[in-house]
PAKOLLUM-440212 format. One record per residue (C-alpha): residue number from 1; residue in three letters; z, x, y. Coordinates in steps of 0.1 Angstrom, whole numbers, plus 5000, padded with zeros to 4 digits. Example, Ala and Ser with C-alpha at 12.3 -4.5 7.8 and 13.67 -1.06 7.14 Angstrom:
pos 1&code ALA&up 5078&east 5123&north 4955 $
pos 2&code SER&up 5071&east 5137&north 4989 $
***
This chain:
pos 1&code MET&up 5015&east 5196&north 4863 $
pos 2&code THR&up 4979&east 5182&north 4864 $
pos 3&code ASP&up 4955&east 5187&north 4890 $
pos 4&code LYS&up 4961&east 5152&north 4905 $
pos 5&code ASP&up 4999&east 5158&north 4906 $
pos 6&code LYS&up 4993&east 5190&north 4925 $
pos 7&code ARG&up 4971&east 5173&north 4950 $
pos 8&code LEU&up 4994&east 5145&north 4954 $
pos 9&code LYS&up 5022&east 5168&north 4958 $
pos 10&code SER&up 5003&east 5187&north 4985 $
pos 11&code ILE&up 5000&east 5153&north 5006 $
pos 12&code ARG&up 5039&east 5149&north 5004 $
pos 13&code ASP&up 5042&east 5185&north 5017 $
pos 14&code ARG&up 5019&east 5179&north 5045 $
pos 15&code VAL&up 5036&east 5145&north 5055 $
pos 16&code LEU&up 5070&east 5160&north 5053 $
pos 17&code ASN&up 5060&east 5186&north 5080 $
pos 18&code LEU&up 5039&east 5162&north 5101 $
pos 19&code LYS&up 5057&east 5174&north 5133 $
pos 20&code GLU&up 5029&east 5161&north 5154 $
pos 21&code SER&up 5038&east 5127&north 5144 $
pos 22&code PRO&up 5054&east 5104&north 5169 $
pos 23&code LEU&up 5074&east 5092&north 5143 $
pos 24&code TYR&up 5086&east 5126&north 5131 $
pos 25&code GLU&up 5117&east 5130&north 5154 $
pos 26&code TYR&up 5129&east 5093&north 5147 $
pos 27&code ARG&up 5128&east 5103&north 5110 $
pos 28&code VAL&up 5148&east 5133&north 5113 $
pos 29&code ALA&up 5174&east 5117&north 5137 $
pos 30&code ASN&up 5180&east 5089&north 5114 $
pos 31&code HIS&up 5181&east 5112&north 5083 $
pos 32&code TYR&up 5151&east 5093&north 5070 $
pos 33&code PHE&up 5125&east 5104&north 5045 $
pos 34&code PRO&up 5087&east 5099&north 5046 $
pos 35&code VAL&up 5075&east 5074&north 5018 $
pos 36&code ILE&up 5044&east 5087&north 5004 $
pos 37&code GLY&up 5039&east 5066&north 4975 $
pos 38&code GLU&up 5052&east 5060&north 4939 $
pos 39&code GLY&up 5038&east 5052&north 4905 $
pos 40&code ASN&up 5010&east 5063&north 4880 $
pos 41&code HIS&up 4986&east 5088&north 4893 $
pos 42&code ASP&up 4959&east 5073&north 4870 $
pos 43&code ALA&up 4966&east 5039&north 4879 $
pos 44&code LYS&up 4938&east 5015&north 4877 $
pos 45&code ILE&up 4954&east 4995&north 4905 $
pos 46&code VAL&up 4969&east 5006&north 4937 $
pos 47&code PHE&up 4990&east 4984&north 4961 $
pos 48&code ILE&up 4989&east 4992&north 4998 $
pos 49&code GLY&up 5013&east 4978&north 5024 $
pos 50&code GLU&up 5016&east 4988&north 5063 $
pos 51&code ALA&up 5046&east 5010&north 5067 $
pos 52&code PRO&up 5081&east 5016&north 5050 $
pos 53&code GLY&up 5111&east 4997&north 5063 $
pos 54&code LYS&up 5147&east 5008&north 5064 $
pos 55&code ASN&up 5154&east 5007&north 5029 $
pos 56&code GLU&up 5122&east 5026&north 5020 $
pos 57&code ALA&up 5128&east 5054&north 5047 $
pos 58&code GLU&up 5166&east 5058&north 5032 $
pos 59&code THR&up 5152&east 5062&north 4997 $
pos 60&code ALA&up 5116&east 5077&north 5002 $
pos 61&code ARG&up 5104&east 5047&north 4977 $
pos 62&code PRO&up 5080&east 5020&north 4987 $
pos 63&code PHE&up 5089&east 4986&north 4985 $
pos 64&code CYS&up 5122&east 4990&north 4972 $
pos 65&code GLY&up 5142&east 4962&north 4991 $
pos 66&code ALA&up 5140&east 4926&north 4991 $
pos 67&code ALA&up 5101&east 4925&north 4991 $
pos 68&code GLY&up 5099&east 4949&north 4965 $
pos 69&code LYS&up 5118&east 4927&north 4943 $
pos 70&code VAL&up 5093&east 4899&north 4948 $
pos 71&code LEU&up 5064&east 4924&north 4941 $
pos 72&code ASP&up 5080&east 4934&north 4909 $
pos 73&code LYS&up 5086&east 4899&north 4898 $
pos 74&code LEU&up 5050&east 4891&north 4908 $
pos 75&code LEU&up 5039&east 4920&north 4886 $
pos 76&code ALA&up 5060&east 4908&north 4857 $
pos 77&code THR&up 5039&east 4873&north 4859 $
pos 78&code VAL&up 5007&east 4891&north 4850 $
pos 79&code GLY&up 5025&east 4915&north 4824 $
pos 80&code ILE&up 5021&east 4945&north 4846 $
pos 81&code ASP&up 5050&east 4972&north 4846 $
pos 82&code ARG&up 5055&east 4987&north 4881 $
pos 83&code LYS&up 5054&east 5023&north 4865 $
pos 84&code ASP&up 5018&east 5016&north 4855 $
pos 85&code VAL&up 5005&east 5009&north 4891 $
pos 86&code TYR&up 5006&east 5030&north 4922 $
pos 87&code VAL&up 5022&east 5017&north 4955 $
pos 88&code SER&up 5019&east 5033&north 4988 $
pos 89&code ASN&up 5015&east 5024&north 5026 $
pos 90&code ILE&up 4990&east 5032&north 5055 $
pos 91&code VAL&up 5019&east 5048&north 5077 $
pos 92&code LYS&up 5041&east 5070&north 5057 $
pos 93&code ASP&up 5072&east 5071&north 5081 $
pos 94&code ARG&up 5090&east 5040&north 5093 $
pos 95&code PRO&up 5083&east 5028&north 5128 $
pos 96&code PRO&up 5116&east 5020&north 5149 $
pos 97&code ASP&up 5127&east 4984&north 5147 $
pos 98&code ASN&up 5102&east 4976&north 5120 $
pos 99&code ARG&up 5076&east 4972&north 5148 $
pos 100&code ASP&up 5038&east 4973&north 5138 $
pos 101&code PRO&up 5022&east 5009&north 5137 $
pos 102&code THR&up 5003&east 5018&north 5167 $
pos 103&code PRO&up 4965&east 5025&north 5164 $
pos 104&code SER&up 4973&east 5063&north 5170 $
pos 105&code GLU&up 4999&east 5064&north 5141 $
pos 106&code ILE&up 4974&east 5046&north 5119 $
pos 107&code GLU&up 4947&east 5071&north 5127 $
pos 108&code LEU&up 4971&east 5101&north 5121 $
pos 109&code TYR&up 4985&east 5089&north 5087 $
pos 110&code SER&up 4957&east 5071&north 5072 $
pos 111&code PRO&up 4937&east 5101&north 5060 $
pos 112&code PHE&up 4966&east 5107&north 5037 $
pos 113&code LEU&up 4961&east 5072&north 5023 $
pos 114&code ILE&up 4924&east 5077&north 5017 $
pos 115&code GLU&up 4930&east 5113&north 5002 $
pos 116&code GLN&up 4955&east 5093&north 4979 $
pos 117&code LEU&up 4930&east 5068&north 4969 $
pos 118&code GLU&up 4903&east 5095&north 4963 $
pos 119&code ILE&up 4926&east 5114&north 4938 $
pos 120&code ILE&up 4938&east 5084&north 4918 $
pos 121&code GLN&up 4904&east 5066&north 4919 $
pos 122&code PRO&up 4917&east 5029&north 4911 $
pos 123&code LYS&up 4895&east 5002&north 4899 $
pos 124&code VAL&up 4912&east 4978&north 4923 $
pos 125&code ILE&up 4930&east 4982&north 4956 $
pos 126&code ALA&up 4954&east 4953&north 4964 $
pos 127&code THR&up 4964&east 4950&north 4999 $
pos 128&code LEU&up 4997&east 4934&north 5008 $
pos 129&code GLY&up 4995&east 4916&north 5040 $
pos 130&code ARG&up 4970&east 4911&north 5066 $
pos 131&code PHE&up 4975&east 4945&north 5083 $
pos 132&code SER&up 4967&east 4966&north 5052 $
pos 133&code MET&up 4938&east 4941&north 5042 $
pos 134&code LYS&up 4920&east 4946&north 5076 $
pos 135&code PHE&up 4925&east 4984&north 5076 $
pos 136&code ILE&up 4912&east 4986&north 5039 $
pos 137&code LEU&up 4883&east 4962&north 5044 $
pos 138&code GLU&up 4871&east 4982&north 5074 $
pos 139&code GLN&up 4873&east 5017&north 5057 $
pos 140&code LEU&up 4854&east 5004&north 5026 $
pos 141&code ASN&up 4830&east 4988&north 5047 $
pos 142&code VAL&up 4835&east 4953&north 5030 $
pos 143&code PRO&up 4810&east 4927&north 5042 $
pos 144&code GLU&up 4838&east 4902&north 5047 $
pos 145&code GLN&up 4860&east 4924&north 5069 $
pos 146&code THR&up 4859&east 4900&north 5099 $
pos 147&code GLN&up 4874&east 4870&north 5077 $
pos 148&code SER&up 4912&east 4864&north 5079 $
pos 149&code ILE&up 4936&east 4866&north 5051 $
pos 150&code SER&up 4937&east 4829&north 5049 $
pos 151&code ILE&up 4903&east 4828&north 5036 $
pos 152&code LEU&up 4901&east 4860&north 5017 $
pos 153&code HIS&up 4935&east 4858&north 4998 $
pos 154&code GLY&up 4929&east 4860&north 4959 $
pos 155&code ARG&up 4893&east 4869&north 4961 $
pos 156&code LEU&up 4880&east 4902&north 4946 $
pos 157&code LEU&up 4857&east 4919&north 4972 $
pos 158&code SER&up 4836&east 4950&north 4965 $
pos 159&code GLY&up 4839&east 4981&north 4985 $
pos 160&code LYS&up 4829&east 5017&north 4982 $
pos 161&code LEU&up 4849&east 5051&north 4982 $
pos 162&code SER&up 4836&east 5085&north 4978 $
pos 163&code PHE&up 4841&east 5082&north 4939 $
pos 164&code GLY&up 4822&east 5049&north 4935 $
pos 165&code ASP&up 4827&east 5012&north 4936 $
pos 166&code VAL&up 4861&east 4995&north 4938 $
pos 167&code LYS&up 4875&east 4961&north 4943 $
pos 168&code VAL&up 4898&east 4949&north 4969 $
pos 169&code LEU&up 4922&east 4921&north 4962 $
pos 170&code ALA&up 4936&east 4907&north 4994 $
pos 171&code LEU&up 4972&east 4893&north 4988 $
pos 172&code TYR&up 4998&east 4880&north 5012 $
pos 173&code HIS&up 5027&east 4904&north 5019 $
pos 174&code PRO&up 5057&east 4897&north 4994 $
pos 175&code ALA&up 5080&east 4896&north 5024 $
pos 176&code VAL&up 5064&east 4864&north 5033 $
pos 177&code ALA&up 5075&east 4848&north 5001 $
pos 178&code LEU&up 5112&east 4853&north 5009 $
pos 179&code TYR&up 5111&east 4829&north 5038 $
pos 180&code ASN&up 5083&east 4804&north 5023 $
pos 181&code GLY&up 5083&east 4793&north 4989 $
pos 182&code ASN&up 5047&east 4780&north 4989 $
pos 183&code THR&up 5036&east 4815&north 4996 $
pos 184&code TYR&up 5052&east 4827&north 4965 $
pos 185&code ASN&up 5033&east 4801&north 4945 $
pos 186&code THR&up 5000&east 4813&north 4962 $
pos 187&code LEU&up 5008&east 4850&north 4954 $
pos 188&code GLU&up 5016&east 4842&north 4919 $
pos 189&code LYS&up 4981&east 4824&north 4916 $
pos 190&code ASP&up 4965&east 4853&north 4933 $
pos 191&code PHE&up 4980&east 4879&north 4911 $
pos 192&code GLN&up 4960&east 4863&north 4882 $
pos 193&code ALA&up 4928&east 4881&north 4893 $
pos 194&code LEU&up 4946&east 4915&north 4883 $
pos 195&code LYS&up 4948&east 4905&north 4847 $
pos 196&code GLN&up 4915&east 4919&north 4840 $
pos 197&code PHE&up 4923&east 4953&north 4852 $
pos 198&code ILE&up 4952&east 4959&north 4828 $
***
């Protein structure tokens, strides 16, 4: 087990025992799992969503439902295998009824995500949806952080983490493409920006 593996496993263990989380009892009562993240610990590209849904909480795997199938299909369009990237969420436990995470939940869980990013040290962070875009742009102090996803999607923006410069690619959430074919076409175009990082 590499140092990175050990450090990421430590995050998993801490989230597993995060009894102070307002989502902990809901997780236990429903026999759900926390969804820490999955993929290559040396990934050049990390994808970040908002929070796990029901399928994810039942399997402990991020983006494993219908939106995950869209994500896999989009990755294939640019010749990327999902096992070569890392996929995670800001919040690691499922909020009830798929509601948005609360500010206090984000505050509690987000340090784990920042720690994951600092261990993996990706070249690019691809945010999935406006929620994770807003969070990452603020965390990385990206100048365009006040702009909307409709303006920023598909653009590579520059930010900083403790290990140095990192690019941020804002993407629409793959779930949107399930209801709107035009969004899928936009996502397919926006994914082209990832080719240079393969």
